[in-house]
C-alpha positions in Angstrom: 173.5 150.6 40.9 170.2 148.4 41.0 170.4 144.8 42.1 168.0 142.4 40.2 165.4 140.7 42.5 164.4 137.9 40.3 161.2 136.2 41.6 161.9 136.7 45.3 158.9 139.0 45.6 159.2 141.8 48.0 161.9 140.2 50.1 164.5 143.0 49.6 167.1 143.4 52.2 167.3 146.8 53.8 170.6 148.4 53.0 172.7 149.6 55.9 173.9 153.2 55.8 177.5 153.5 55.0 179.7 156.4 55.7 181.7 157.3 52.6 184.7 159.5 52.8 184.7 161.8 49.8 188.1 162.8 50.6 189.4 159.6 48.9 187.7 158.6 45.6 189.4 155.2 45.4 188.1 154.2 48.8 184.6 155.1 47.6 184.8 152.6 44.8 186.0 149.9 47.0 183.2 150.5 49.5 180.5 150.4 46.8 181.9 147.1 45.5 181.8 145.5 49.0 178.3 146.6 49.5 177.0 144.8 46.4 178.6 141.5 47.3 177.1 141.6 50.7 173.6 142.2 49.4 174.0 139.4 46.9 175.0 137.0 49.6 172.0 137.9 51.7 169.6 137.4 48.8 171.0 134.0 48.0 170.7 132.9 51.6 167.0 133.9 51.6 166.3 132.0 48.4 168.0 128.8 49.7 166.0 129.1 52.9 162.8 129.4 51.0 163.7 126.3 48.9 164.4 124.4 52.1 161.0 125.3 53.4 159.4 124.1 50.1 161.2 120.8 50.4 160.1 120.4 54.0 156.5 121.0 53.0 156.8 118.4 50.3 158.3 115.9 52.7 155.4 116.5 55.1 152.8 115.9 52.4 154.5 112.6 51.5 154.4 111.6 55.1 150.7 112.5 55.2 150.2 110.2 52.2 152.0 107.4 54.0 149.9 107.9 57.1 146.7 107.7 55.1 148.0 104.5 53.5 148.8 103.1 56.9 145.4 103.8 58.2 143.8 102.3 55.1 145.8 99.2 55.5 145.0 98.8 59.2 141.3 99.4 58.6 141.3 96.9 55.8 140.1 99.4 53.2 143.4 99.2 51.3 144.7 95.9 50.0 148.4 95.1 49.6 148.2 95.2 45.8 146.7 98.7 45.9 149.4 100.3 48.0 151.9 101.3 45.3 149.3 102.6 42.9 147.6 104.5 45.7 150.9 106.1 46.7 151.9 107.0 43.1 148.5 108.5 42.4 148.6 110.6 45.6 152.1 111.8 44.9 151.3 112.6 41.3 148.6 114.9 42.5 151.0 116.9 44.6 152.3 120.3 43.4 156.0 120.2 42.9 158.0 123.0 44.5 159.3 125.6 41.8 162.4 126.7 43.8 162.2 130.2 42.3 165.4 132.2 42.4 167.7 129.2 42.7 170.6 128.9 40.3 170.9 125.8 38.1 173.1 124.0 40.6 170.6 124.8 43.4 167.7 123.7 41.2 169.4 120.3 40.5 170.1 119.8 44.2 166.5 120.6 45.2 165.1 118.3 42.5 167.2 115.4 43.8 165.8 116.1 47.2 162.2 115.8 45.9 163.1 112.4 44.3 164.8 111.3 47.4 161.7 112.1 49.5 159.4 110.4 47.0 161.6 107.3 46.9 161.7 107.2 50.7 157.9 107.6 50.9 157.4 104.8 48.5 159.7 102.6 50.6 157.7 103.5 53.6 154.4 102.8 51.9 155.6 99.4 50.6 156.7 98.7 54.1 153.0 98.4 54.9 152.6 95.7 52.3 153.3 92.9 54.7 150.9 94.3 57.3 148.3 94.6 54.6 148.8 91.0 53.6 148.6 89.9 57.2 145.4 91.9 57.8 143.8 90.6 54.6 144.8 87.1 55.4 143.3 87.4 58.9 140.0 88.7 57.4 140.0 85.8 55.0 140.8 83.2 57.7 138.3 84.7 60.2 135.6 84.7 57.4 136.3 81.1 56.5 136.4 80.0 60.1 133.1 81.7 60.7 131.5 80.0 57.7 132.8 76.6 58.7 131.6 77.3 62.3 128.1 78.0 61.1 128.0 74.6 59.4 128.2 73.1 62.9 124.8 74.6 63.8 123.0 72.3 61.4 121.3 69.2 62.8 123.5 66.1 62.5 126.5 68.2 61.5 129.8 66.3 61.5 131.8 68.6 63.8 134.9 66.5 63.7 135.0 66.7 59.9 134.3 70.4 59.9 137.1 71.0 62.4 139.5 69.0 60.2 138.7 71.3 57.3 140.4 74.1 59.2 143.7 72.5 58.5 143.5 73.8 54.9 143.9 77.3 56.3 147.3 76.5 57.8 149.3 78.8 55.5 146.9 81.7 55.6 146.5 81.2 59.4 150.2 81.5 60.0 150.4 84.6 57.8 147.5 86.1 59.6 148.3 85.2 63.2 151.9 84.1 63.1 152.9 82.1 66.2 149.4 82.5 67.7 147.7 80.5 64.8 147.7 77.2 66.6 146.1 78.7 69.7 143.5 80.5 67.5 142.6 77.3 65.6 142.4 75.2 68.8 140.1 77.8 70.4 137.8 77.6 67.3 137.8 73.8 67.4 136.9 73.9 71.1 134.1 76.4 70.5 132.6 74.1 67.9 132.6 71.2 70.3 131.1 73.4 73.0 128.4 74.6 70.7 127.6 71.1 69.7 127.3 70.0 73.3 125.1 73.0 74.1 122.8 72.1 71.2 122.6 68.6 72.5 121.8 70.0 76.0 119.0 72.2 74.6 117.5 69.3 72.6 117.7 67.1 75.7 116.4 69.5 78.3 112.9 68.0 78.3 114.1 64.4 77.9 115.5 62.7 81.0 117.0 59.8 79.0 118.8 62.2 76.7 120.1 64.3 79.6 121.5 61.2 81.3 123.3 60.2 78.1 124.8 63.7 77.8 125.9 63.6 81.4 127.7 60.4 80.6 129.4 62.0 77.5 130.6 64.8 79.8 131.8 62.8 82.8 132.5 59.2 81.9 136.2 58.1 81.5 135.6 57.4 77.9 133.0 60.1 77.5 132.8 61.7 74.1 133.6 65.2 75.3 136.2 64.3 77.9 139.1 65.0 75.4 137.3 67.7 73.5 136.3 70.3 76.2 138.1 71.9 79.1 137.0 70.8 82.6 135.5 74.2 83.2 133.4 74.1 80.1 132.3 70.5 80.8 131.4 71.4 84.4 129.4 74.4 83.2 127.4 72.1 80.8 127.1 69.5 83.4 125.6 72.0 85.9 123.1 73.1 83.3 122.2 69.5 82.5 121.8 68.6 86.2 119.5 71.7 86.6 117.3 70.5 83.7 117.3 67.0 85.2 116.2 68.3 88.6 113.5 70.4 87.0 112.3 67.3 85.0 112.3 65.2 88.1 110.3 67.9 90.1 107.9 68.3 87.2 107.4 64.5 86.9 106.9 64.3 90.6 104.4 67.1 90.5 102.6 65.6 87.5 102.5 62.2 89.3 101.2 63.8 92.5 98.6 65.8 90.5 97.5 62.6 88.7 97.3 60.8 92.0 95.2 63.6 93.4 92.9 63.7 90.4 92.6 60.0 90.6 91.7 60.1 94.3 89.3 62.9 93.7 87.5 61.0 90.9 87.5 57.8 93.0 86.1 59.6 96.1 83.4 61.4 94.0 82.3 58.1 92.5 82.5 56.3 95.8 80.4 59.0 97.4 77.7 58.3 94.8 77.8 54.6 95.6 77.8 55.3 99.4 74.8 57.6 99.0 73.0 55.0 96.9 72.9 57.3 93.9 72.9 55.7 90.4 76.1 55.8 88.3 76.4 55.7 84.5 78.5 53.5 82.3 80.3 56.7 81.1 81.2 57.5 84.7 82.6 54.0 85.3 84.7 54.2 82.1 86.0 57.6 83.1 86.8 56.3 86.6 88.8 53.4 85.2 90.7 55.5 82.6 91.6 58.3 85.1 92.8 56.0 87.8 94.8 53.5 85.7 98.3 53.1 86.9 97.7 55.1 90.1 97.6 53.9 93.7 93.8 53.7 93.7 93.5 51.5 90.7 93.0 48.4 92.8 90.4 50.2 95.0 88.5 51.2 91.8 88.3 47.5 90.7 87.0 46.5 94.1 84.6 49.4 94.3 83.0 48.5 91.0 82.8 44.9 92.0 81.3 45.7 95.4 79.1 48.7 94.6 75.9 46.6 94.5 76.6 45.2 97.9 77.5 48.6 99.3 74.3 50.2 97.9 72.2 47.4 99.4 73.8 47.8 102.9 73.7 51.7 102.9 70.1 51.9 101.7 69.0 49.7 104.5 69.2 52.7 106.9 71.7 53.9 109.5 70.9 51.3 112.2 70.6 48.3 110.0 73.7 49.2 107.9 75.8 49.7 111.1 74.5 46.4 112.4 75.5 44.7 109.2 79.0 46.0 109.3 79.4 45.1 113.0 78.2 41.5 112.3 80.5 41.3 109.3 83.6 42.3 111.4 82.5 40.0 114.1 82.3 37.1 111.7 85.7 37.9 110.1 87.4 38.2 113.5 85.9 34.9 114.6 86.4 32.9 111.4 89.0 34.8 109.5 88.8 35.9 105.9 91.0 36.7 102.9 92.2 40.1 101.9 89.3 40.7 99.6 86.8 40.1 102.4 88.6 42.4 104.8 88.8 45.1 102.1 85.0 44.8 101.5 84.4 45.2 105.2 86.6 48.3 105.3 84.8 49.7 102.3 81.4 49.0 103.8 82.4 50.5 107.1 83.7 53.7 105.3 80.5 53.9 103.3 78.3 53.5 106.4 80.3 56.0 108.5 80.3 58.7 105.7 76.5 58.2 105.2 75.7 58.4 108.9 78.0 61.4 109.3 76.2 63.2 106.5 72.9 62.2 108.0 73.7 63.8 111.3 75.7 66.8 110.1 73.8 67.8 106.9 70.5 65.9 106.8 69.2 68.1 104.0 72.1 67.0 101.8 71.6 63.4 102.9 68.0 63.6 101.7 69.2 65.3 98.4 71.6 62.5 97.7 69.0 59.9 98.5 66.1 61.4 96.5 67.8 63.5 93.9 65.7 66.5 95.0 68.2 69.4 95.2 68.0 71.7 98.2 66.8 75.1 97.0 69.1 77.8 98.2 67.7 80.5 100.5 67.6 84.1 99.2 69.6 86.0 101.8 68.3 89.3 100.4 65.2 88.7 102.6 67.2 89.6 105.7 67.8 93.1 104.4 64.5 95.0 104.6 65.6 97.7 102.1 66.7 95.1 99.5 63.6 93.0 100.2 61.3 96.0 99.7 62.5 96.5 96.1 62.3 92.8 95.2 59.1 92.0 93.3 56.6 89.3 94.3 56.7 85.9 92.7 54.0 83.3 92.7 51.9 85.6 94.8 54.5 85.8 97.6 57.1 88.4 98.4 60.7 87.5 99.3 60.1 87.3 103.0 57.2 84.9 102.5 59.2 82.8 100.1 62.0 82.6 102.8 59.5 81.4 105.4 58.0 78.8 103.0 61.5 77.5 102.2 62.3 77.0 105.9 59.0 75.3 106.5 59.7 73.0 103.5 63.1 72.1 104.9 61.6 71.5 108.3 59.2 69.0 106.8 62.1 67.4 105.0 63.9 66.9 108.3 60.7 65.3 109.7 60.6 63.0 106.7 64.2 62.0 107.2 63.6 61.2 110.8 60.6 59.1 109.9 62.4 57.2 107.1 65.6 56.5 109.0 64.3 56.1 112.5 67.0 58.5 113.6 66.3 61.7 115.5 68.5 63.8 113.3 69.2 67.4 114.4 66.9 70.0 112.9 69.6 71.7 110.8 67.5 73.9 108.6 70.4 75.9 107.1 73.2 74.6 104.8 76.6 75.2 106.3 77.4 78.1 103.9 74.1 79.8 104.7 74.6 79.6 108.4 78.1 81.1 108.0 76.7 83.9 105.8 74.0 84.9 108.4 76.5 84.7 111.3 79.1 86.8 109.5 76.4 89.4 108.7 75.3 89.6 112.3 78.9 90.0 113.5 79.3 93.1 111.4 76.1 94.8 112.7 75.7 97.0 115.9 73.3 95.7 118.5 70.4 97.7 117.3 70.7 96.3 113.8 71.3 92.8 115.1 68.0 93.0 117.0 66.2 94.2 113.9 67.7 91.3 111.8 66.9 88.7 114.4 63.4 90.0 114.8 62.9 90.0 111.0 64.3 86.5 110.8 61.8 85.4 113.6 58.9 86.9 111.7 59.8 85.3 108.4 60.3 81.8 110.0 57.2 82.0 112.0 57.7 78.7 113.9 59.4 78.9 117.3 61.0 75.4 117.0 62.4 76.2 113.6 63.6 79.6 114.7 65.4 78.1 117.7 67.0 75.5 115.5 68.3 78.2 113.1 69.7 80.2 116.0 71.7 77.2 117.2 73.2 77.0 113.8 74.2 80.6 113.3 75.3 81.3 116.9 77.5 78.3 118.0 80.2 80.7 119.2 77.9 83.5 120.3 75.5 82.5 123.1 74.5 86.1 123.5 73.2 86.2 120.0 71.3 82.9 120.3 69.8 83.9 123.7 68.8 87.3 122.4 67.1 85.7 119.5 65.1 83.5 121.8 64.2 86.4 124.0 63.1 88.4 121.1 60.8 85.5 119.9 58.3 86.4 122.7 55.2 88.1 121.2 54.7 91.8 121.2 51.6 93.8 122.0 49.9 94.3 118.7 47.1 96.6 117.5 43.8 95.2 116.1 42.5 96.4 112.7 40.2 98.7 114.6 43.1 100.5 116.1 42.6 99.5 119.7 45.5 97.8 121.5 45.1 94.1 122.0 45.7 93.2 125.7 49.0 91.3 126.1 47.2 88.6 128.0 45.3 87.7 124.8 48.6 87.2 122.9 50.9 85.6 125.5 50.3 83.4 128.5 52.0 85.9 130.8 53.3 89.4 130.8 57.2 89.5 131.2 58.5 91.7 134.0 61.5 92.7 131.9 61.7 94.2 128.5 62.9 91.7 125.8 64.4 94.5 123.6 66.3 96.0 126.5 67.6 92.6 127.5 68.7 91.6 124.0 70.3 95.0 123.4 72.1 95.0 126.8 73.5 91.4 126.3 74.6 92.2 122.7 76.3 95.4 123.7 78.0 93.7 126.6 79.2 90.9 124.3 80.8 93.5 122.1 82.2 95.6 124.9 84.0 92.5 126.3 85.5 91.9 122.8 85.3 95.1 120.8 85.9 94.9 117.1 88.8 96.6 115.4 86.4 99.3 114.1 85.2 100.0 117.7 88.8 100.2 118.9 89.7 102.5 116.0 86.7 104.7 117.1 88.2 105.0 120.5 85.8 102.6 122.3 87.6 100.8 125.1 86.6 97.4 126.4 84.7 97.1 129.7 87.0 95.8 132.5 85.0 93.4 134.7 85.8 92.4 138.2 87.8 89.2 138.5 86.2 85.9 137.3 86.3 84.6 140.9 84.2 87.5 142.2 81.8 87.3 139.3 81.3 83.5 139.8 80.7 84.1 143.5 78.1 86.7 142.8 76.5 84.5 140.1 76.3 81.4 142.4 74.9 83.4 145.3 72.1 84.7 143.0 71.3 81.4 141.3 71.8 79.1 144.2 71.5 75.4 143.1 69.4 76.2 140.0 72.0 74.7 137.7 73.2 71.9 140.0 72.0 69.2 137.7 72.9 70.9 134.4 76.5 72.2 134.4 76.3 72.9 130.7 73.3 75.2 131.2 75.2 76.9 134.1 78.2 77.6 131.8 75.9 79.2 129.2 74.0 81.2 131.8 77.3 82.4 133.4 78.6 83.6 130.0 75.3 85.5 129.4 75.6 86.9 132.9 79.0 88.3 132.2 77.8 89.9 128.9 74.7 91.3 130.7 76.9 92.7 133.5 79.2 94.4 131.0 76.2 95.8 129.1 74.4 97.1 132.2 77.7 98.7 133.4 78.3 100.3 130.0 74.7 101.6 129.7 74.9 103.2 133.1 77.2 105.9 131.7 79.3 105.7 134.9 82.9 105.1 133.9 83.6 103.8 137.4 81.2 100.9 136.7 83.2 99.8 133.7 86.5 99.9 135.6 85.9 98.4 138.9 87.4 95.5 140.8 84.4 94.8 143.0 80.9 93.7 141.9 78.0 96.0 142.2 74.9 94.2 143.6 72.4 96.3 141.6 74.2 95.4 138.4 74.4 91.8 139.5 70.6 91.6 140.1 69.8 93.1 136.7 72.3 90.9 134.9 71.0 87.8 136.6 67.4 88.5 135.6 68.4 89.2 132.0 70.7 86.2 131.7 68.4 83.6 133.4 65.0 85.1 133.0 64.7 85.3 136.8 65.5 82.8 139.5 62.9 81.3 142.0 64.8 80.4 145.2 63.3 77.9 147.6 60.6 76.2 145.5 60.1 72.7 147.0 63.5 73.1 148.6 65.3 73.9 145.4 66.3 76.9 143.2 65.1 77.2 139.6 65.4 79.5 136.7 62.0 80.6 135.5 60.8 81.3 131.9 61.9 84.7 130.7 60.4 87.5 132.8 57.8 85.4 134.5 56.9 86.5 138.1 57.3 84.1 140.9 53.6 83.7 141.8 52.7 82.9 138.2 55.6 80.4 137.9 54.8 78.6 141.1 51.1 78.2 140.2 51.8 77.0 136.7 54.7 74.7 137.7 52.6 73.2 140.5 49.6 72.6 138.2 51.8 71.1 135.5 53.7 68.8 137.9 50.6 67.5 139.6 49.0 66.8 136.2 52.2 64.9 135.1 52.2 62.8 138.3 48.5 62.1 138.0 48.9 61.0 134.3 51.7 58.7 135.4 49.4 57.1 138.0 51.3 58.7 140.9 50.0 60.8 143.8 49.8 64.3 142.3 50.7 65.9 145.7 53.9 63.9 145.8 55.4 66.4 143.4 56.1 68.7 146.3 58.8 66.3 147.5 60.7 66.9 144.3 62.8 69.9 143.5 62.4 71.4 140.0 65.5 71.1 137.7 66.0 73.2 134.6 66.2 71.1 131.4 66.0 74.0 129.0 63.3 75.4 126.8 61.0 76.1 129.8 61.1 72.3 130.6 61.8 70.9 134.1 62.6 67.6 135.6 62.0 66.6 139.2 64.5 65.2 141.6 64.2 64.3 145.3 66.6 65.0 148.2 68.5 61.8 147.6 69.0 62.7 143.9 66.5 60.3 142.5 64.6 61.5 139.4 60.8 61.3 139.2 60.1 58.5 136.7 56.9 57.6 134.8 56.4 53.9 135.8 54.7 53.2 132.5 57.8 53.7 130.4 60.6 54.3 133.0 61.2 57.7 131.4 61.9 60.9 133.4 58.8 63.0 134.1 59.2 66.3 132.3 57.1 69.3 133.1 56.7 72.2 130.7 55.7 75.7 132.0 54.2 78.0 129.4 
């Protein structure tokens, strides 16, 4: 017998083998009948199981549809009114299970299962309806709050009115946020007030008055924002406002200080013109008044403009007359009294005279420039560099070295004119301050050999010994060794004639030095550097020379010079400093390391150093010791000094042989005074001035 399989495919149960006893035909029939029922039961069981699987798959697909709807609702992509249609459309697209092989009763049961799943799925989907409404309501509320909030950003926006408009969102807000709606709305209101306060702060950040008003709104008992903002937010805004206020105050103070400084500078510049008796224009006076108005010097400006003619008249009278005028003015005021105006004029006149006299003594070239209007032509420092000077073309028939010398000579003549016009023996300062600094700095950077070359070149360009010595005083105030070396180098050299034969030194100089000027200059310059080596020298491994103690050096110096500097302690101090440099230079040049690291003085080194530092000392001339002109031998010095002293006494109407009762005293520059044993100076009875002897 064959059992129909219907549409169960290949799911055919495997029949179990059955032992049939052929000995009893009735039993065989019963056995076959039981076998058929068993197979039918197994087949129906499989069909029902398959139907159950199909229902389960369908249920899962509906759950997937519901999950998709839930996600759409939460993301906002699916509105509440779209949920049912979305569900029905999705379910309609599902393939319904066929439930093949089930009987009619089974089919009906399975179909009811499908409908039950679909109905349950719809219920689930519609359960998202409220969530969708809440999400949609939140989106709408947030959007409207955002739009209302943006209205508060406009200038002069009525924030209070805008905040009140949010009350119209009450129903939607409660739907969207439930019990949190009141908190959400209050936070939005607070934010609007905070934003408005921030806008006010930004608008007021450069306005001190507006900042003060905002501070009051934030802190006063009845301040506008006291009941509108939390204390934390008010404090945050207040801190910002105070920061802006501090910045404004600092800026205002800086601006005021700057204005005061500019006013003072303008006033001082104008006053300097007046004090220097230089003309001022109407435009300058108007600018002075405008730039100082409201400042601390405004009153001074009015007085200066009123007094400038008096000041010019006094200053132009000359240093002596102007100082006498001021002294007499103060004496009169102290004796008879005066009002504030008169005292201020006296102070102004005194300031003008002091500044003018100070400039006269410190920068006579600029003094003359201010008086005459003739600018001081700057020196071309290229002339000091032979390489650079060589490539510089000639102008007006002169090379750069010649132009340098002419400029110095012109400045020297200007100094003479200033002396003549003012009656004051102003110092011969031939370099402007910046020029003196430039030359001094250049010399400091050079090794001794180059320094000697530069100083020699400078001497040749200047030409005049007095001008050269004046320049050296300016460029070497802190380096006596440089100044002294320059003077030593100024002695003439043996030169060759055009014919080629050497010119005897005696035809060039009045005496032949016993010591070499180049060796002396180089030794002193080397010693000066070895006592204070530069960083570059230290980096190169050059160690400073260690001299014997100062006490031992001074003892050796005093023993060698005797009382040559007894009447000129300043000259002694300079000579002793040169002696130390010369001692260090001689010790270093010896090549003997023991000489540069010794605690005791070496007499040979002392003798050489003394001769280089002083030019040579004559001991016992007329009972005194004296430093001679550089390198001059004793016999020559004695003869020339004696002749010069006798001539000076004779010219003064004194006994020429009386000079032997006076000791020579160094005055500097190869000049000597004369003093007797009691300390009395030889005086010219014609003018009561000291007799001065010069040895050439």
